[in-house]
N, C-alpha and C positions, 0 to 999 in steps of 0.2 A: 812871153806873155802867156798866161795859162788860159785854158778854155773857159768860156763862160758857162756856168751851170744852167741846166734846163729843168732841174727838179726831178722828181721820181717819174720814171716812165711806167705806163700802165701795161701790165701783162698779167695773165691769170695765175702764174705759178712762181713769180719772182718779184723782187723789189730792186730796181736798177736806177742808178744815178750816174749820169754822164757829166764829165767836167768836175771841177773842184771849186767850191765856194767856201773860203775859210770861215766866213761869218756864219755858215750853216753847219759847221762840223759838230757842234754840240747837239744839234737835232739828229743828224745822221748817225752819230755815235750811239744814240739810244735806239733808233730804228734798226740799225745794223748790228745790234748786240746779239751775241750768241750765248746760250746757256743750256744747261741740262737740269736745272733745279738745284744742283749742288755747287757748280762753278758758273760764274757769270763773267763774260768779257764784254766791255763796251767796245763799240766798233771803231776804235782809234786805228789810225794807220800803223802798219808794222814798224815804220821808222820812228814812231814816237812823237814826231813833230812834222807839220803843224798839228795841233791838237786843240780840242775844246775843253773837255772835262774827262780826263783819263779815269779808268776804273776797272778793277778786277776784284770780284767779290766771291766769298765763300758763304753759303747759306748758313746763318746762325752765328757767324763770326763777328764779334762786335767789341767795342770798348765802352766802358761805363763813364758817366760823368754826373755831377750833381745837378739836380733840377732847381732852377731859380724860383724863389717866391718873394714877392714884396712883403707879404704877410703870411706866415706859416699857419697851418690849420691841422686839426687832428685828422689822421687818415690820409694826408697828402702823400703821394709816392715820393720817395727820397732820392732815387737814382734813375737816371736816364740811360739809354743804350743807343749807340750810334754804329751803323755798319762801317766797317773798316775797309779801305782800299788796300788790299793785301799785295804781296809781291807780284809785280808785273812780269809775266813771262812771254808777252806778245812781241817784245821789242827785237827787231832785227834791222840794224842800220846798214846802209850801203854807201860806200865811197867809190866813185868812178874816177880813176886817175887822180886820187887825192881830193876830189871835190864831193862834198856831201850831197847825196841824192835827197833833195828837199823840194817839195812841190811849190814852195814860195819863190824859188829861184829858177833860173834857166827857163826852159819852155816845155810845157807838156802839150804835145801835139794831139794826144788822145789820152783819156783817163776815164775809167768807169769802174763802178763797184756793183756787185750783184749779190743779194741775199736770196738763195734758192730754197724754196719751201719744201722741195722734194728730196734734195740731197742733204739739206741741213748744213750747208757750207756758205761762207762769205768769201767771194773771190774778188780780186782786183787785177786789172790790166792797165798798164801805163806805158806810153812811149814818151820819152823825155830826152831833151837835149840840155846838157850842162851849160853853164855860162860861157865856157870855152868851146862849145860846139860838139861835145862827145854824145853820141846817140845810143841809148839803151832801151830795151823793152823789159819791163819788170812784171812778172805774174806772181800773184800770191793766192793761196787758198788756205782757209783755216776752218777748224771744226772743234766743237766741244762735244765729246763723245756721249751719246745716249747709252751706249752699251758698256762702256768702261768709264764709269762716272768720275774718276779721279784724273782723267786724261784730257789734255788739250793737244792738238797737232796742227802744225803750220808747215806748209810747203812754200818755199821762196825760190823763185827762178829769175836769173838775170841773163839776158842775151845781148851782146854787143851788136849794134846795127851798122857800124861804119869802120870796121877794122879791129885788129887786136887791141885789147886794153887791159890794164891792171884793175882788178876788182877786189875790194876788201869788204867783207861782211863782218859785222859785230853783233853777235847774238847774246842778249842780256837776260839776267834776272835782276830786277831792280825793286828794292823795298823802300818804303817811306818816300814815294814820289811827292814832290811839292804839289799841293793841290789847294784850291780855294774852297772855303766853306761858305755855303749860302745861309748859314745860321746867324741870327742876330744875337745869340747867346755866346759871349766870349768863352765861356767854359766848354761849350761844345767845340768851338774852334781850337781851343787848347788841347782838348782830348784827341783831336784829329791831327794835330801837329806832331809828326813823327811818332805815331802811336806804337810802332813795333821796335822792340829792343832785341838786338842780335844775341843769339845763344850759341850758334854754331855755323861755320861755313867751310866748304871743302870743294876743290876742283881738281879733276884729273882726266886725262884724255879729252873726250868731247863732253864730259858729264860734269855737272856742278850741283850743289845743294846748299840752300840757305834755310836756317831755322830761326824763327823769331817768336817772341811772346809779347802780348799786350801788357801795358803797365798796370792797369787797374783790374780788368776783368780776368787776367791771368790765363787767357787762352793762348795756345801754342799752335803755330802754323809752320809747316815744312813745305818747301817748293824745290823741285829738282828738274833739271833739263838734261837732255841728251840729243845727239844729232846724228843723222846720216848725211854724208856729203858725196855728191857726184860732180866731178869736175875734170877738166883737162889736167895733164901732168904738171908738176911743179908746185903743188899745193903746199902752203905753209900754214900752220895753225899755232895758236898760243891761247892758253886759258888761265884765268886768274879768278880769285875769289877774295872778297873782304866782307866786312860786316853787312853792308846793305847792297852789295853788287857782286854778281858773278858774270864774267864775260868770256865768250869764246870768239877769238878773232881768226878769220879765215882770209888768206890772201892768195891770189892766183892770177896768172895772165891767161885771158880767155880770148881765143881767136874769133873773128866774125864767123857766124854759122854754128858756133858751139854755145853751150849753156852751162852756167854754174847753178847747180840745184842743191838746195839744203832743205832737209826735212827735220823739223824741230819737234821733239816730243817734250811736253811739260806735264809733270805730275804734282798734284796738290793734296795735302792732307792736313787736318787740324783736329785738335782735341782739347778739352778742358782738363784731362787727367793723364794722358799718355806722356811718356818721357821723350826726351830728345832722340835717343837711339830707336825707340819704337816708331816714332814718326818718320825718321830717316828710312827705316826699313820699309815703312808703308809706301812712301813715294818712290823708293827704288823698285819695289814690287810693281807699282803702277807703270813705271817706265819699262820694266821687263815685259809686262803684258802687252804694252803698246808696240814694243819692238817685235815681239813674237807675232803679233797680228799684222804689223806693217801698215804703211800708208794706204795702200790699195785695199787691204783688209778692213781698215777703219772706215774708209769710204763706203765699202760694200755693206758693212754692218749698219752704218748710218742710214743708207738708202733703204735697206730692208726694214729697219725700225720705222722709218717714216712711211714706207709703203703700207705697212700694217696700220699705222695711225690713220692715214687718209682713207683707207678702206673702211674704217669705222666712223670717221668724223667729218668727212668732206661735205662742204656746202657748195652747191652750184647755183649761180644766179644768172639767168639769161635776160639781157636787156639793159644791163648797167655794168660795163666792164670795170669801172673804177671800184664799185662795191664788191665785185667778184674778187678783185685783187685784195681789197681791204679786209674782207671777211677771212680769206685764207691767211693773210698776214696776222690777223687777230688770233686765229686758231693756232698758228705756228708758235706765236709768242706765249699763248696760254700753255701749250704743250711744254715749251722750254721752261716756263716758270715752275711747272709741277711734276715733270716726268721723273726726275731722280732726286727730288727733295727728301723723300723717304722720311727720316725721323725729324725733319725740320719744317718750319712754317713756309707758307707762300707769301712773301711780302707784297705790299700794295703796288710796288714798282717791279715786282719780280726781282731779277738780278741785273736790271738794265741801267741802274743809276742810283744815286744816293738819296733820292727824294724820300720824304717822310722818315729820314734817318734809317731806312731799311726796315721799317716796322711792318708787321702784319696787323690787319684790322679785321672787322667783321665782313669786309668786302670779300675775303677769301671764301667764307662759308656761304654767303648769300648770292654771290655772283660767279666766282671762279669754279667752285666745287660742283655746281650743277652741270657746267660744261664737261668737267672731267668725269663726273658720275656716269654720264651717258656716252662718253667717248673713250676714257681710260680709267675705269673704276678703281684700279689698283692705286693710281696716283691720288684719287680722292680718299681712299682708305688710309693711305700713308699720311696725308695731311690731317685727317681726323685722329690718327694715332699720335701725332705730335700734340694736338690739343689734349689728348688723354694723358700724355706724359707730363703736362703742366698742371694737372689737377691739384697736386699739393700746393702750388702757389695760388691757384684759384680758391681753394678752401681757406688758405691763410688770409687771402684778401677779404673773403666773406666774413671771417671772424673779426678782422680789424674793423669792418664796417658794422659789426654787431648783427650779422646775419648767419644763417645756416647755409649749407650746400656750397656751391662753387660760383664765385663771381669772377668771370673771365675778364681779362683786361681789354680796354678800348684799343690800346696800341702797345706792341711789345715785340721783342725778338726772342727772349728766352722764357716768356710766360709771365713775367712780372709787369705790373702796370707801369707805363712810362709817360702817361699823359699828365702834364702839370696843370691842365685846365679842367677842373673837376666837373663843371656843369656839362661839358661835352664829353668828358671822359668817364669818370666814376659813375655819373648819373645815367649813362647810356647802358643800362643793364640789358637792353635787348640783345646785346651781343651773345649772352648766354643762351637765349632762346634761338638765336640764329644758328649757333653751334648745334643745339638739339635738333633743329630743323634739318641741318645737313646730315646729321647722324641718321635720322629717320629716313630721309630721302635715299641715302646710300643703302640702308638696310632693305628698303622696299624694292630698290632697283637691282639688288644683287642677291637678296636673301642669304647673306653671308653669316652663317651661324657662329663661326669662330670670332669674327670681329664683334658681333653683338655680345658674346660671352666674355671676351677679353677686355673690350673697351666700351662698346655702345651702351649697354645697360647702365654702367656706372656713370657715364656722361649724362644720360637722360635722368637718372634718379637724383644726381647731385644738383643739376640745374632745376629740376622740379622743386627740390627742397629750398633753393634760393627764392623761387617765386612764392612759396608758402610763407617764408619768413619776411619777404618784402611786402607782400600784399596783406589784405585783411578783409573779413566779411563785415559789411556795414549793417546798419539797423534794418535795412530792407532785404538783407540776405544776399546782397550782391558782393562779388569778390572784386575789390578795388586794388589797383596798383598805382599809388600816388608818388609824386615827386621824382619823376624819371624824365630822361631825355630820349626822344625817339630818333629815327634816322635823320629827320630834318634838323640841321644844326643852327637854324635861325629861330628855333624854339627850344627852350631848355627848362628842366625841372618843372614839368607839367603833370597834371593828374590824368590818369587813365588815357594815355596815348593809345589810340586804337590799334596801331600796328603792334605795339609792345604787348597789349592785352591779348590780342588774337594769337600772337606767336607763343605767348606763355600758355594760352589755352591748349594749343597743339602740343606744347612741351609736356603738360600734365597728362594728356591722353596717351601720347607716345611712351612716356615713362611708365605709366600704369600697364600698358600693353606689353612692353618689353619685360617688365618685372614678372608678369604672368607667364611669358614664354620661357624665361630662364629663372625660375624661383630660387635656384640655389645661389645665384648671384645676388638677388634681392635679399635673401636671408643673410648672406655674408655681410651686407651693409645695413642690416637691421631694419629693413623695410617690412612692415607687417600689414595686415588687412586694414587696420585703422588708418594708417598713413595712405594706403591706396585709395581708401574711401574718401579721405580728405582731398586728395588730388582730383578725383572724379567730381566731387561736389564743387570744388573751386572752378573746374573747367565748365561745368554746367551752369554755374552762377556768374561767370565772368561778365563784368560790366563793360558793355560796348556802347558808349555814348552815341546818341542820334538826335539830330535837330529836326523835329517834326515840322516846324514852320518852313525851313528851307528844303527839307527833304534830302538832306545830306548828313554824312557822318562828320562831326568835327574831328580834326586831326588829333586833338586832345580836348579834354573837357573844357568848355568855354572858349575854344579857339575861334569859333564863328562869331563870338561876341566882340572880339578885338576890332580895333580900328583898322581899316584897310590901309595898306601902304600906298603912298602917293607915287604910283608908277609913272604917271604922266609928267610929274615934276622931277623925276630922277634922270639925270643925264646918263647917256650910255657909257661915258667914260668913268662913271662911278660904280660900275660893275667890275669885279664882284663886290657886293655891298659890304662885306665884312671888313674890307680894307678902307672904307670911307665913312662908315657910320658906327656908332657905339652899339655893342651887343644889346644893352638894355632896351634900345629903341627897336631893334630887330625882334627881340623876344616878346614885345607887347603889341606887335602889329601882325596883321594877316599877310605875311610874306613867307614863302617857302623856298628854302635853298635847293632842296632836292626831293625827289619822290619819297613820300612818307605814307600818308594814307593811300596814295596810288600804288605804292609798293605792297601794301596790305591787300589791295585788290588783286594783285598778281599772286603773291605767295599764299594768301588765305582767301583766294577767290571763292572757295566753297562756303564762305561766311556771308556772302552778299548775293542779292538777286541781280538779274540782268539790268533791271531798271535802276537799282541803286548804283551799279557800276557806271552807267551812263551819266547819271546826275553828279555823282562824286567826281568823275573824271573831268567833266566840264567845269565844275566849281574850282577844282584845284589847278586846272590848266591856266585859269585866269590869275593865279597867285604864285605860280612856281617860276622862279627866275633861272634855274639851272646854273647856279654858281658852283656846282659840283659836277664832275665828270661821271658820277654814278647815275645821273638822273635820266639822260636821254634814252638809254636802253629800256628802262622800265616804262617810261611814257610811251615808247613805241609799242611795247607789248600790249598795254591797255588800250591805246588808240586803235590798234588792230582788232582787239576783241570787241570793242563797242562799235566798230564799223568805219572808223575814220582812217581808211587804209592809206590814203595818200599822205596824211599827216604822219602816220606810222612810218611810212617810207622815208619822209624827211628826217624823222628822229633816228631811224636806222642809219642814215647817212652821217648824222652827227656822231653817233656812238662809234661807228666803224672807222670814221676818219678823224677822230679826236687827236690821234697822235700824228698821222700822216699830214694833216693840215695844221697841226699845232694849235688847236682851237683855244686852248687855255694858256698859250704862250709859256709853257713850262716843261716841254718835252726834253729840254736839256737835262733835267734831273731824273729822267727815266720815263718809261711808258706807263700808261694807266691800265693796269691789268683788269680792273673791274669794268672799265669802259670797253675794252677789247672783248671781254666776256659778254658785255651787253649787246655787242653786235650779234653774237650767236643767239642770245636770248631773243633779240628782235626777230631773227629769222625763224627759229624753232618754236619759241613760245608765242611770238607775235603772229607772223604770217602762217606758221604751222599750227598755231592754237594749242600747242602741247601743254597739258597740265598733268600733274602726278600726285594728286591728293589721295592719301591713304593707299599708295601703291598701285592705284588704278591709272593706267595711261589713257588719256583722252586727247583727241585732236579735233580742231575746228579750223581747217586750213582755208585761207583766202589770199588772193594776190592784189597788190596795188595796181593801179592802171599803168604804171610805167614799166612793169616787169612782165616778161613773157612766160617765165617758168622759174620755179625754185625746186631744187631737190636737196634734201639733207639726209644724212645717215646717223643712226644711233645704235647703241647696244643696250640690251635690257635682259637681265637674268641669263646672261651667257649667249643670247641670240643677237644677231645683227640684222637690221632691216633698213629699208630706204622709203622715204615719203617724197613723192613727186607731185607738185602742185601746178595745175594749169588754171586757166581762167574759170572754167565751169566744172572741172573734175579734179580729183586727187587720186593717186594710185599708190597702193601700199604693196611692198614686195619684200619677202624674207630673203636675206643674203646668206645666212648660215644659222645653224642651231634649230631649236624647237619653235613651233608656231607661237606667236605672241598675241594675246588677247587684248584688244583695245576697243575704244569707242570712237566712231567718226561722226561728229556733229550729233552726239547722243545715241547713235545706233551701234550696238555691239557687233563686232566682227573679229575674225581671226586673220592675222597676217601670216601668209604661207608663201611657199615658193611660186605658187601660181598668182601672178599679179592681180590685185583686186582694185578696180576703178570705181570710185564712188562720186555721186554728184555733189557739188558745192552749192548749198542753198544761198539765195540772196539775203542781204541784211539791210535794214533801214537804219542808218546811223543817226538820223535826226539832224538838228541844226549843228553846224560846225562850231566847235569851241574856239575861244580866242585866248591869246596869251597876253601877258603884260606888255605894255608898249615897248617895242624894240627887242623883245625877247623870244619872238617866234623862231623856230629852227629855220636854217637856210633851206629854201625850196630847191628841190632837185628837179631840174628840167629834163624830162625824158629824152628829148631830142639832143640836148647838149651832152648828156652822159653817153648816149650812143655814139656820138662823134668824138668822145673824149679819147685822147692819146697820152695825156700827161696828167699827173697829179701835181698841180702847181704848188710851189712852196708858199707857206704862210697862210 
């Protein structure tokens, strides 16, 4: 009988699960996923079974399929893209005296898995007795290298515990794993059914390689494995390869007190253009590099890489050990999603699962890239370079829609629009302004002239052109942007969405400023003084609706005139609403899926007064149901700014623990990168009060009553500094680089090596806001969280 699982144990620098619960494997396979932004491995057991949802992903590797329409329409996207589960190189099966080592059989007297945020490894240790009573100890450790981005390494050790026994290991490369699709579209399921066609296979000595190509997208992937074996004498090996399988079999008699140790190196490479021989050479080179570095060298490189990351990005939370763990868990997975993506996107699930078909959304620019901009700016730069590489597709999409400039996709893997639901997809033009906002943020945080010249200015001017062709000046001289969908997906095709208009306003201003800084690029793309003047005029004349009677900004024009949703009459089991009510009913009521106007209060906070922020926040708190994981982090930020610090703390808990608590019951499909990023935003932008409007860093730190101290680290224009927040004071300290000019609660100051401690002024938050019936965030009890030792499942 196997051990009963206790859930995740609470520790500051790791995620540990003792025991095995087969029904929880799909969750833990997501949370224990390893990635470097190029390769992603779900946290399946090395033996391949039992398993929940296996997955090995390469960033940007996909298969195409047709998009279904009951009725076709002009401009509808024609092809979808779905991430492919590529060749699995994790599998190492064990037989103990001819009995398969399988956690569902025999008895596991101990079993635990640990994801270590400092070493970047996933380890497992199991003591197991076979059905006939043979006892072994199995230790495994795996990594996806941050420094050698094509390399995966696994160490597998078996130790007999009760006498000499014959052990057999089978190390596999397995393509076209049978896998269940969550899609209701049968064409998607068909596309994922054996999507890889064999082009080449070879095995010799301890090495094997498989090369495959997708049937429709024409992408080619090569996977190679090689091994180092440490064992007692009498070792026998055999290797084979066929179309979808390569296997090295290792057999040896191991005495008690001795260990069979196998180190497996796996190399991955893919391309849309390179030949079979070229990809074979690429993965062989990856293995050569891994062998030259060796297992110990790869571990050392991984640790050094993470030491540098945490030196820049760490967040310390005193008073809530569960949140401390969850916040580092979030930062670790954000790093994994973006570190070595380089010329590829950062998907909404990272590379932790097949959710959203592996697509990237605007979440990347508005949630994930702010974290990377201030912790690993080169990763933010690379993600924006990917957007720049897709500009031809964005220009083509704009032309199809009768517009100028660049219309970036709502969801995509290769840059082409993949959303078959146009009200939420095509009409959500704000994604183009979100990209422009990320470009401007990155520029002001780094002053990177090469990026601006090569990518930034072009992205800004082409998105500005989109807004000029999408909007118009009305008879009152106001610049209107009609018929668009904002961030809130329970409203669609509305006029003058405030978030969209304000982000477009910033887009105009940043585009004009960038064109002035690099006039040679502006000239290359035909930008003249007349066009710059039009952008400035549109920015100055941007229509921002305001309801004078209520004293709030309508989310979009007329929104505050809609009938309120009947929250009291809505059963809790009917959330999320989109699964139980028709969209037309949601679209015509005052009900908000996720922060929209409240997101504008954060990202365009410079456009609102303090009083407007308080009134707007209270108004939309009463109408936001958070049927999206994107919402809690933003609501936390604004709750903290307007003084509702304990509410902000509750929202921080929801954002940080979305995946560890499986709040939305869908972690099996992968982690929520934007919600993980929302945890960082809640701490840094919420309790730290950090804002970065126009390249000026300002802080307005405050603590909720439950926490004793928060410290976070950032980088800005090549300098690293720390902000430490206590109840009545905040201390700023330069860690490296030149002094940084900031404002603390409006007061200018310089962050230097000499720590500067500043007072934290009190704030009057006014009356507490209320949420829709049953939709308040879970309250975090300070005493309970201090006593917390486990993150309970579910």
